[in-house]
C-alpha positions, 0 to 999 in steps of 0.5 A, a space after each residue: 859386245 866389245 870387251 870394254 862394253 862388257 866390263 862397263 855392263 859388269 860395273 853398272 850391274 854390280 848393284 841392285 837398283 832402283 832404290 828410292 824410285 830411281 831407275 837404272 837409267 837415271 843412275 847410269 846417266 850420272 856417270 861422268 864422261 871421264 868414267 866412261 872413257 876410263 872404263 872403255 880404255 887401257 887395263 879397265 877395257 881389258 878386264 884388269 881388276 886394278 884398271 877397273 878399280 882405278 876407274 871406279 875409285 876416281 869416279 867415286 871421288 867425283 860422285 862423292 864430291 857431288 854428293 857433298 856439294 848437294 848435301 851442303 846446299 840442302 843443309 843451307 836451306 834448313 832450320 837447325 832442327 831440320 839440319 840435325 835430322 838430316 845429319 842423322 839420316 846421312 850418318 845412318 845412310 853411310 853405315 847402311 850403304 857400307 854394310 849393304 854393299 859389303 854384304 851384296 858384293 861378297 866382300 867377306 869372301 874376298 876376290 877381285 870380283 868382290 872388290 869391283 862389286 863393292 866399289 861399284 855398289 858404293 858408286 851407285 849408292 852415292 849417285 842414288 843418295 845425291 838424287 835423293 838429296 836433290 829431291 829432299 823436302 823436310 
């Protein structure tokens, strides 16, 4: 295993999935080619925290955009009461995601591994929520 593939494995293993029935493979295939290139090159491939964080940060932005696009599409097909319910579910999910990732990553203890684990957790949970929204039926 190369250094970059071991870094990729560390990033991918940083969170506990499956959630809501999605498999690890289902989440992994949602990572963009840009993320895979990033994590496999430069400082990230060398295991430098800043490089890994740059890669996961950029991927988090891409995946958050996908989540928001999916959310808007789902909201567009709902009646007002359903929109209110989904909006509340989404707000609760954000709070739970952030708290869960903070707890699971050891973010309270600090350190570079905690930062990587937290960012990776947010990334995976965002992908999982996108999948959940794609399947959402009120």
